[in-house]
C-alpha positions, 0 to 999 in steps of 0.5 A: 423371536428369541433374538429380539428381532420382533421386539421386546413383547415377542421376545418375552412371549416366546421365552414364556412359551419355551419355558412352558414347553420345556416343563411339559417336554414338548418337542416343538412349537405348533402354529395356532389359528386363534387364542382366547385370553382369560384373566382380564377382569380388574377384580381378578388382576388388580393394579399389579396385573395392569402394570404387568400387562402394560410392560408386557404389551409395550410393543406387542401385536397379535399374529392370530385371531384373539378374543378376551374373556368376560371383564368385570362389568357391563361396559355400557350399563356399569353405572346402573349396576353400581360399579364404581368410577374407579373400578370402571376406569381401571377396567377400561384401561385393561380393555384398551390395552388389548384393543391396542394390540389387535385383540377383539374386545367382545368380552365373552366366555363363548367366543365360538358363538361370536366369530372365534370358532376353530375348525376340526383338528385346528390347533388353538391356545385358549384359556377360559375353562368352559370354552376350552372344553367346548372347543376340544370336545364339541368342535374337535379343535386342539388346546390345552388348559392355558393360563391367561398369560400363556394364551396371550403369549401364544396370540403374540407369537402365533404359536404354542408348545405342542404337548398335551391335547395337541397330540393324538395319543393324549386325546383318548378317554381313560374313563367310560361313563355309562349314563343310565339316568334320564337327561332332559334340561340344560341343568340336568347336563350341568348336574351330570357334569358336576358328578363326573368332574367330582368322580374322575378329576382331571381325566377324559371321559367317554360317555355312552348312553346320551342320545337327545342333546343340543349344543347348549346342553353340551356347553353346560355339561362341559362347563360344569365338568371343567369347574368340578374336575378341571376336565378339558376334553370329553367324548360322547359316543356317536355325537362328538366329532372325534367319537364319530370317526374312531374309537376314542377309548384307551385300551385300558380304562375305568368304567363308571355308571351314573344311575341318578343325578339327584345327588348333584341337585342336592349338593349344588344347592348350598342353602335351603333358603327360599328367599331369592335376591337375584336370578342369574342365567348365562354362565357360560354366556347365553346363546341366541336359542336360550335367549329366545326360549327365556323370552317366551317364558317371560312373555306377558309376565312381570318379575318381582325379583331381579333377573339377569340374563348374561350374554355376549354383546354380539348375541344381544345385538342379534336378539335385539334384531329379533325383538327378543330383548324388548320382550325380556326388558318389558318383563322387568328383567335385564340383559347384561353383556361383557361380564359374568357374576364370577368376575364382577364386584358383586359383593357390593350389591349385598346379595345373599342368595342367587338362583341359577341353572349354571353348574359352574356358578353353583360350584364357585359362587359360595367359595368365591363370592360368599353367596348361597345358591339355589340350583335348578332348571331354567323354568324353575329359575324363571318361576322364582324370578316371577314369585320371589321364592324358590319352589321345592 
């Protein structure tokens, strides 16, 4: 590869990975089973990013299963969402670049729900923060927090430097988190994740005291920790796969007790305004179970405030087969695919306040998009869509 036998793109990709490996003192490369590539929204990468990709991918083909993150728009509904023709043209140009080299173009931050689901102990190279922490923790796969470029390079070469979370010795927790408070809703787990991420930063927590849990709650927990603390791996006693097999605590660790998540609910609400311009649920993208739950909440009701439900296109198609989308649309809500509020040019929509159950959205929207947030449960978000106001 380095000698250029497989072309310019492969040579450049392996040069990037070798440089990365040297920085982190990796002894060798490891073959990967899949890649997940972020940074594909035109809003984020602009014209310079397109030019870089066109040069980098001039003769590339991916060697492993590879998927991409949400792009900057719904690829079918972009006109109704007031996306400009110029933005759409640039965004399709980016997507087509990835399609040309063999990358799956289902734009989602939850690739594990739509066919890119790694196995236990499988080495991968993923670059979406919420997907990384889910893959490492809930699935027991192995990936570092890759950049969009290093994940793309890994997809082209089928390899990544073996350091960090690829190594057994780096996957043990150095913080024990004793959870003493009651956790019920998905937003409760997001709130817990926000608190833990703020407290321990880029470290590995081991949770004790969490019992009632499902995959959607674990998705929310990880996404929130990844946002507030750059956490890429966590363990839950008797629940996550590695914690079931062996003791995943280091011999030396710090201990923290969480007795309440009330502070997170206060801090993730960036405003006290009750007027809601948009209710947005689906960061990370909604699972089929979440869509069904929301569809039942909306049955025979009408929204008075915009309600956007964000999911992958494949999950939306599954929901359509179950007649869930019809029920949702009948309420006046919209199901949006391929994108996320954080990578959409939503500044053009003149939105002041958004209601959401997402810890990740609540953490980023005020600083990234200058939009205030009301954070709460799915039920509370749906009530605000039905009434137009946030009920304290």
